[in-house]
N, C-alpha and C positions, 0 to 999 in steps of 0.2 A: 476605913470604909469596909462594910461587909461585902461579901461576894455578891449577894443578891442585889444590893444597891449598885455595885459597880457594873452589874450586867445591864442595868437600865440606862447607863450613860450613852451607849451608841444610839439607843432609841431616842433619847433626848436630843442628841446631835442631829439625827435624821429628821425629826419633826421640826427642829429649829430651822433646818435647811428648807423644808417645805414651807414654813411660815414666811421665811425671807423671800423665797421665790414667788410666793403668792402676793406679797407686797409689791415686788418688782413688776409682776404681771398687771397689777392694778394701776401702776403709775402711768401706763399709756392712756388710761381713761381720765385720770384726775390731775396729772401733772406733766409739765414739759420735761421734767427730769427723766421721764421714761423714754425720751426720744432715742437715745442710743439703743435701748432694748428693742424699741419699735423698728429701728433701721435694720437690726439683725433679722428680725422677723420678716421684714419686707423682702430680704434676700431669699428667704425660703419661699415666700409668696411668688417671687419672680421665677423661681425654678418650676413651680407648679404651673404658672401661666405659660411658660415655654412648652411644658409637656402638653398642656391642654390644646394649644394651637396646632401642635403636630398631629393631633388626632382628628383634625378636620371636622370640627363640630358643625351641626346643621346650621346654615345661614340663609338669610333671605337673598334672592337674586334680583331684587328691585332697586338696588343701589347703583349709582353711577358716579364716575370720577372723571372730571375734565382737568388735566394737569398742565401746568406751565413749567416747561423745562428750559434748560440752557439753549437747546436747539430752537425752541419756540421764540425765545428772545432774539436770537440771531435771525431767524426767518422773518419775523415782523420788522426787524431793523432793515432788511434788504428787500422787503416786499414779497418775500417767498418766491424769489426768482422772477418777479414781475407778474405773478398771478394775482396778487392783491393790488387794489387800487390805492393803497396807502403804505407809507413806510414810517415807522416810529421807533425811536430808541427809548430806553427807560427815561422817565417813567411814562407808560402808555397813557394816552388820552382816554377818558372814560368811554369815548365812542367805541373803542375796541371791545370793551365789555358789553356795550350796547349791541354790537353785531353778534356777539356770542349769545346774549339773551334771546335775540330774534331767532337764531338758528335752533337753539334748544326748544323754544316754544314751537317752532315749525315742525320739529321732530316729535312733538307730543310729550315732552318731559312733564311729569306731574309737578315737580318743584325744582327750582334752581336756587342753590344756596351758595353764597360767596364766602370763602375763607380769605377775603381781601377787604381791607378797610377803605372806606370812601369818606374821608374826613372833610377837609376844607374844599371849597370850589377852586378849580384851576382855570383862571382867566387867561393863562399864557398858552393854553392848548388851542390848536387851530379849530375853526368852526367846521361843521359838517353840512354839506349840501344834501338836503333830502330830496328835493325836486327842483326842476329848473324854474318853475313858476312860484316857488316858495322861498322866503328869506332863509338864509343859512341859520342853523342852530348852533349854539356853543356846544362843545363836546359834552359838558355836564348836562345841558338841557336835552341833548340827544339821548344820553344814557337814561335820564329821568323819564323821557317819553317812552323808551323801550320798556322800562320797568312798569310803567302804567299800563301799556298795551298788553304786556305778558300777563300781569296780574298774579304771577306765581313765583316771584323772586323774593328771597330772603337775603337781606344785607347784614353785615356784621357790625358788632360793637365789641370792644375789649377794654377791660380795666377802666371803665368810665369814659372811654373815648367813643362818643356817639357820632354817627354819620351826620352829614349836613342835612338840614331840614329839607332841601330840595329832593334828596334821594329818599329820605325817611318818609316824606309824604306820598311818594309814588311806589314804594316797595310794599310787598304784602305784609311783611313783619320784620322784626329784628331777631338775630340769633347771636348768642354770646360765643365768642371764639377764644376766650381767655384760656391760658394754660397755667395751671397752678401745680408746679412741680413739688414733690416732697423734699424734705431737707437734704436728701442725698442726691438731688438733682434728677430724679426719675419721675416721669409723668405717669402716675398710676390712677389718679382720681380726677374727677370733673365735678364742678359745682352745678347742681340741677338748674339753678337760675341765679341771676344777679340783679338786684334792684338798681335801676338807672334813673336818675333825675334829669328831666328835660326842662330847661329854663325857658322862660318867655324870651322871644327873639330880641327884645330890647335889652333885657338883662344880659343875655348871652353876648350881644354885640358890644355893650359897654365893658363887660368883664374882659372880653378879648382885647379891646382897645386900650384899657388902662391896666390890664394885668392883675386882676384880683380874683379871688375865689368867691363865687356867689354864696356858697354856704357860710363863709366867714362874714360876708356882708349881712346875711340874714341874722347872724348872731351879733352884729354890731361890732365886729373886730377889725374892720378894714379902715385904715387911716392912710390917705393919699396926700402927697405934697401938692401945693398950688403953684402952678408954673409962674416963674418970675417973682416969687415971694418965698419968704422963709416960713410962711404959715402952712398949716396942714388942714385937711378937712376930713371929717368922719363920714364914711359912706354907709348908708343903711338901706335896707329894703323894707319900706313901711308895709308890713304884711298885716292884713285884716284877719279876723277869726275865720272867715270863709276861704282864706287862701289867696285872696286877690290883693293887688297893690295899686297905688296911684302912679301911673306911668309918668305923668308930667312932673310929679313931685320927685320921682326918682331921677329924671333927667336933670332937674334943676340943681341937683347936688354936683353936677359936672360942668354945667354951663351957666355962668353968672348972668343975671338979668333975664333968664328964660322962664321965670316964674309965670305960670299961667293960672288965671282965675278958674279955669275949667279943670274938672277932674275926669281923667280918662282911665278907666280901670281895666285890669287884665289879670288872668290867672298867673301867679308868679312862677309856678313850676308844676310839672306833672310827673309823678312817680310811676314808673312802669316796671313790671317784672319781666326781665328779658331771659328767656329760657336758653339753655345750652343748645347750640346749633344742631347737635345730633338729636336732641329731643324734638326740636322743631321739625326736623326732617322726618322722624318717625311719626309725629303727630299728623303730618300731611299724608303719609302712607296709610295710617290706621284710622284717620278721622277723629283724632283725640281733640277735645276742647280744652286747651291749656288755660283759658280764662276761668274755667270752673274747677281748677285743681283744688283738691282737699288735702289739708295738712294735718298730720298727727305727730307732733314733735316727741311725745312721750314714747310712742311705739317706733319712732324713726322711720316713718313712711310718708310718701306723697302719692295720693291717689289721683290718677288722671282719667276722668270719665270720657267716654266716646259718644259720638253722635249716631253710631250705628250698632250699639250694643257691645262694642269692644271697649275694654278699659285696661289700664295697666297700673301697677303699684310699684313705686320705686323705693328700695331700701336706702335710706340716707343716714348720715351721722348728724351730730348736733349742729353742724355748719352746713347742712343740706348738701353734702358731698357724697359721691358714690364712686365705687371702683369701676373702671372701664374694663369691659370684657374684650380683650384684644383677640378676637376670633378671626378677623379678616385682615390679612396682610395685603400690601399694595400689589403684590403679584398674584393674588387669588383670582382664578378664572371666573368666580361667581360675581366679581365686581366688574361691571361694564366700564371700560375705560377708553379714553380718546385724548389725544393732545389737542390743545387749544387751536393750533394752526390748522389742523384738519377741519375743525368746525368753522373757522373763519373763512377758509377756502370754500366750504360748502355754502356758507351764507352769501359769499360773493357770486357763486353760481346761481343761487336763487334770485338775487337782485338782477342778474343778467338774463333771467328767464330760462335757465338751463338746469334747474334742480329737480327735474322729474325723476331721475334715476337714483337720487340720494336715498340710501337705506336709513330708515329712522331707528337707529340702534338704541336711542334713548327714549323710545316711546314708553310711557307709563313709568318711567324711572324717576327716582328722587336723586338729584344730581348735586354733588358738591364740587365747587370749582376752587382749586388751590394750587400751591406751588411745590415743585420738587426741584426747583432751580438751586444753584449754589453760587456763592461768591457775590451776592448782591442783596439788596433789601428784601427780595422776595424769598430769601432762605427761611425755612421754618423746619428746623431739624432739632432733634434732641433724643434723650434716652427714654426708653419705655421698658416695661418688664420683658418684652420680647427681644428687643435689640438695643444695643448701646448707642446706636446712631440711626434714627428712623425719621421718616417724614411724619411730622406731628399732625398734618392734615388728616391722617388716618384716624385720629380720635373721634372725628365727627361721624364717619360711617360705622365705626365700631360701637359708638353709643347708640346710633340709630338702629343698628342691627340688634343690639341687646334689648332695646325697647320693643322692636317689632317682633322678635322671637320670644319675648317675655322670659328672657334668661338673664338673671342678674347675679352678680357676685355678692354673696351674703357672708358676712364675718360673724363668727360665733360670738354670743354675748359674753360679758365678763364672767358671769356665774359658771358658764360651761368651761371657760378657759381655766378658772380656778379649780373646777372639778378635775380637769385634765392634769393640772399640776399636782393635785393631791393624789390622784390615782397613780400617776407615774412615780411620784415620790414613795408612796406606800409599796408599789411594786418593786422599786429598787431595794427597799428595806427587806421585803419578803425574799427576794432572790438572793440578796447578799448574805442574809443571816441564816437562811435555811439550807443553802447549797454550799458545797466546798468552794474555796476561793476561786480556783480556775473555772469550775462549772458556773459559779455565780457570775463571773465576768462574761463568760461566753453567753449565758442566758440574757444578760443585760445588752450585750452587743447584738443579739438576735432580736430583742424587743425594738431596737432603734429602726431597722429597716421595715419591720412589721408595722410599727406606728407610722413610719414614713409612707408606706404603701397605702395605709388607710387614709392618711391625709391627702395623698396624691389622688386616690380613687374618688373620694367624695368631692374633690375640687374639679377634677376632669369631667366627671359624670354629672355632678349636680351644682358645680360652681359654689360649693360651700367651703369656707376657709376656716379650718380649725388650727389652733396655734401649734407650732412645732418647736420653736427655739427654746422657750423656757421650760415647757414640760419635759423635753428630751435632754437638753443641755443643763438647764437649771435644776430640774427635779430629779430626773433619772440618773444622769451621769454624775452630777454633783453629789447626790446622796450616796451613790455607789462608791464614788471616790472618797467621800468623807468617812464612810464606814470601813473601807479598805485601809485608809490611813490610820483610823483608830485601831483596827486589828493589828496593823504592822507595829504601830508605836506602843500600844499597851498590851493587848491580848497576846499577840504573837510573841512579844518579849517574855511574857509570863509563861506561855506554853513552852517556849524554848528552854526556859529555866527549869520547868517541871520535867521536861523530857530529858534534859541533861542529867538530872538527878536520878530519875527512875528507869530510863530506857534500858540500862544495862542490868538493872536489878529485877525487873519484871518484864512480862511480854508486852509488845506494842499494843495489844488489845486492852490490857489493864491501864496502860498509860493513856490511851484514848478515852477510856471511861473516866479516869481521874480528871482529865481536862474538860470533859463534858458535864461533870457533876457540879451542881450548884453548891451542895453541901456534902462533905465526906461523913458518912455515918458508920458507926460500929455495927449497928444492927444489920443482919443479912436477910436473905429471902430464900425460899425453897425453889430449886431449879432441877430439872431433869438433866443429868450430866453423865459423862463417861470419864472414869478416872484411870490414869496411867501411872504405874510405878515400874521403874526399870532400874535394876541394880547391876553395876559392873562387877562381874565375877572375877575373882583372882586378884582383887585389889589388896586384900590383907596379905596374901602370900607375896605379892609384888613388894609390898612395903617391908615385909620381913626379910626377903631375899636381898633387896637393895640395902637395907640397913646392915645386914650381916656382911655384905660385900664391902660396904664403906668401912665397917670396923676393921675388917681384914686388911684393907688397903692402908688404913692409918697405922696399923700395927706393923705391917710389912715395911712401910716406908718411914717408920719412926717419926710420924707427924705429931706435933704437939701444938697447943696454944691456937693462935690465929690460923695457922696452916691447916690444923685438923678441923677447926670450925668451918673454914672455907670449903674443905672437901665435903664435910657433912651437908653444908648448905647447897653445894653443887649437886649432891646426891638427892637431896630433898626436891630441888628444882626439877631434876630429871623425872622423879616419881610423879610430881605434880603435873608436869608437862604431858606425861603419858596419860594420866587420868583425864586431864583436860581435853586431850585429843579425842578420846572416846566420848566424853560428856558433851563436847561441842558438836560432834557428829549426831548425837541423839537430839540435842536441842535444835539443831538445824532442821531435822525432820519434823519435830513438833511444830515449829513455826511455819514450816512449809505447808503443813496441813491445817494451819489456822488454829492450833491449840494454844491454850494459855499455860505458859511455863510458870509453874507455881514456885518451886524452890529446888535447890540441891541439898540433899541430906547425906553429907559425906560423899560416897561414890554412888549414891542413888539419886535418880531424877523423878520428880513428881510433876505431873501435868494433868490438865483436864480440858474437856470439850463441852460446849453448851452454855458457857458463861465466860466473860460478860457478854459476848456476842452470841445471839441465838443461832442454833444449828440443829435442825430437825434430824439430820443424819450424823449426829455426834459420835455414835458408836462406830459407824463405818469409817469416819475420818480418823478416829483414834486407832483403830486396828490397822488401817493403812499406814499410819505414822509408825506404828510398832513394827510392821513388816519392813518399812524403809529403814528404820533404825537398825534392825538386825542385819539388813543387807549392807548398810553403811559400815557396821562393825566388821562384818565379814570381809568387805573390800579392804578395810584398813589392815586386817590380819593377813590377807593375801599379800598386800604390799610389804608389810613388815616381815612376813615369812620369807619373801624373796630377798629382802635386805639381809635377813639372818643367814641365808645360804651364801650370800656374797661375803658376809663377815667371817663365816667358817673358813672359806677359802683364803681370805685375807689373814686370818689368825695363824694359819700354817706358816705363812711367810713371816709374820711378825714374831712368832715364837722362835723360828729359826734365826731371826735377826736379834734375838734377845730383847724384844720390845714387849710391852704389856699387851695382852690380847684384848680385842674389842668385846664388850659385853653384848650378848644377844638381846634383841628387843623383846620385851614380854608381849605375849598375845593374850588379850583379855576377852571374855565372853559376856553375854548380856542375858539376864533373866528378867522376864516381863510379866507383870500381872495387870489385868484389865477387868474392870467391872462397871456396870451401868446401874443407874437408879436415881432416886431423889436425894439430894443433899442440900445442906445449908451453905449458901455462898455469900460472902461479904468480907468486909474489912475486919480483921482481928488485930488486937493489940491495944495499946494505950494511947489516948490522945496526947499524952505528954511525952511519949517515946516513939515507938515504931508501929506503923500500920503495915499489915500484910494482907493482901487480897488473896483469899484461900477458900478452901471448902472443908467441911467435916461432916461426919455422920457414919452410920452403919455401913453404907455402901463404899465409903472411902476406906474404912478399916478392912473390908473384905478384899478390895483391890490390893491393899498392902499385903494381906495374908497370901493372896494368890501369887504375888511376886515371889514370896518365899517358897511356894510350891513349884515354881517354874523351873528351878535348877539352872543349868547352863544352856544358853542359846535356844531358849524356848519361849513361846508366847502362850500364856494360859489366860483364858477369858471365862467370866462367869456366865450364868444362864441368861440373865437379862441382856447382856451384850450379844450373846449368840442369837437371841430372839430378834433383836434389832437388825442383825446381819441378815437373818432370814427375810425380814420385811423389806430392807432397802438394798441389799446386795446378795441376791440369791446365789450367784456363782461363788462368791467368797464363802458363804455359809456352808455350802455343800463340800467345800474342801476341808472344812474343820473336822477334827477327830475328837469324839467324846472320850474322856478319860474316866477312870474310876472316881466316884464322888469322894470328897474329902470333908473332914470336919476341922475347919481352921481353929486355931487357938482363940478362945473367947466366944465361939459360936456353939450353940447347943446341938444343932442339927447338921447333918451332912449337906453339902451343897454340890450341885452338878457343875462340872467344869469341862471345857473343851480346849484342845490345843490347835493353834493356827500354824499350818505347815508353811512357814515363810520361805523355806528353801526352794519351793516350787516357783517362786517369783524371782529367783536369781537371774541376772542377765546371762546370756550364753558366754562361755569362756572364749577368749580371743586366742 
């Protein structure tokens, strides 16, 4: 595989991750397989919902809550200490609720809504004496009478459980109190409405008596056994095209011999759209006409027109559900609250003619009646985005508040979620591939809270829900992780191999350029550079002296063969160690000043500045490196000279003892030539053999010639270098001393040169 093709692999991996995450993001719209992904996203939604409620969003103050607590159950059981004229244990007769309806009506409540189901009639409850000259009413009849007189009571239905016809006929309307929890058990959404079918009373009565489903009977799927016989009978509802049925014919299926020649017809059923209790409460407050609701399934909206110019538009999903804006908690001061016992006591005072001083706290309020009791059938608790265990009756006033305040939670459409995935994925690629590993990871980690703050802000301020889980975890982190893994497994392995080969042969700058290059080319390019040549003076003499000393030692000690070779090798090692000591000191200063160490030419060092990494002040950096190199050589010589003094003293003792004297350490000097100008920079050599990143040209040759001019412990620079010093380091340039012009070998004209007085930069002696 070519290098250019290999470079495309990580981008293929990255966009593969983006495509996969986009598919996963789409699953929540098109498949139940996306449920797990959706549940993770719900958790991020819950965090935002909790943050939103802490910011106390504006809420209506026209909502009320009458609650039934454990203390209320106890108080009604004992007659509230004798103040009530009745005592009831669970389950309360409907008359108790009738008294509550009367009191709320007397206080001027705009609407009373019950989060309590009133199903079948209770004939076992005691009757209620309304007046001494009037026959007692059953508890159910008393409640129905109070409903009719109040005219502002909404009773509940849930999951197809409709209230008894007695209550239904006297209440203002119905409200749905169903709770549809998400798959993780948290109540986040509510259904805007639920279609409820109300059957003709005869069908309802027979269905209850014989235990069959009227819908199945309508489809002809009900088969019942005949009592006292092994035979069965098929039960059908003979429905006409207009929706009516023959009542007598229907009865005859259950009662033999009851066939009547007369046909009595009735409407078999009536379908009614029952709105969520919270929507019904808001409609009462705003004057919305729910019967004239307009549906737009494609846009996911339900428009609720009003009778007074006010209207609302609910954002819903394909199943007509919407997210509840949990803005009002049960302890919120903006929610007018009272316990049911207090209102029942007030109602008793009114009946006794003592209610003149009762404060109408629920005047013009839309009131929900519900339970916060525990340990009985009145318990209605569960998890919400705000609390793990909350009173679910709160969903009604929160839905009502959302509609009244015209503030709904809107979830971003699929196309926007996919855009977020793609943008975060591409951002991960850009940060990971353009920044160094540590900085790329840091940048990615910074993006997460920034995106999170954006998601948090738009939700808290505007109730707009943008996705977090898959864009951040799936696209951003997964892509970053995949690219880092690729770098570690493939690229980093290759880079480590290249560095292991070249790091000791060329400068780190060259290694980095090699690693970043897509293709290694022999061809170079012109660059403005500064060239550095430094020769260790005294190396030839050192070699000759050491060799002569080794020859003398071998002769004096009559060494031959392997022993002689071993001594010569030891002598060569000492010579090489000495040179390497000085050369290493020079190389260290070159690297310290970010120069490119080109090569060692025997005891000479060649380096340059300005390539491969650009450096506008390349001349200054080179001269500063030359000064530091001379200082490093000087410090080595100071140290070695001190060692030589010690050896001289030691040798007196050794000679007296008949031992071989220690050799003095040689002290070497450095001659340096520097020149600036334009040179050709690039890879030289053969593709089949050795590449060498180097420079060549007239200015390089001049630097080499100036090194020859420099002599011992001197730095000589050309005119172009001096002019750069004047431009970028005035203080250094003024310290330079111009020398007599010279005509270097191979040059036709004389050139101006300067000496850099490096000794003025020596550190103070200790």
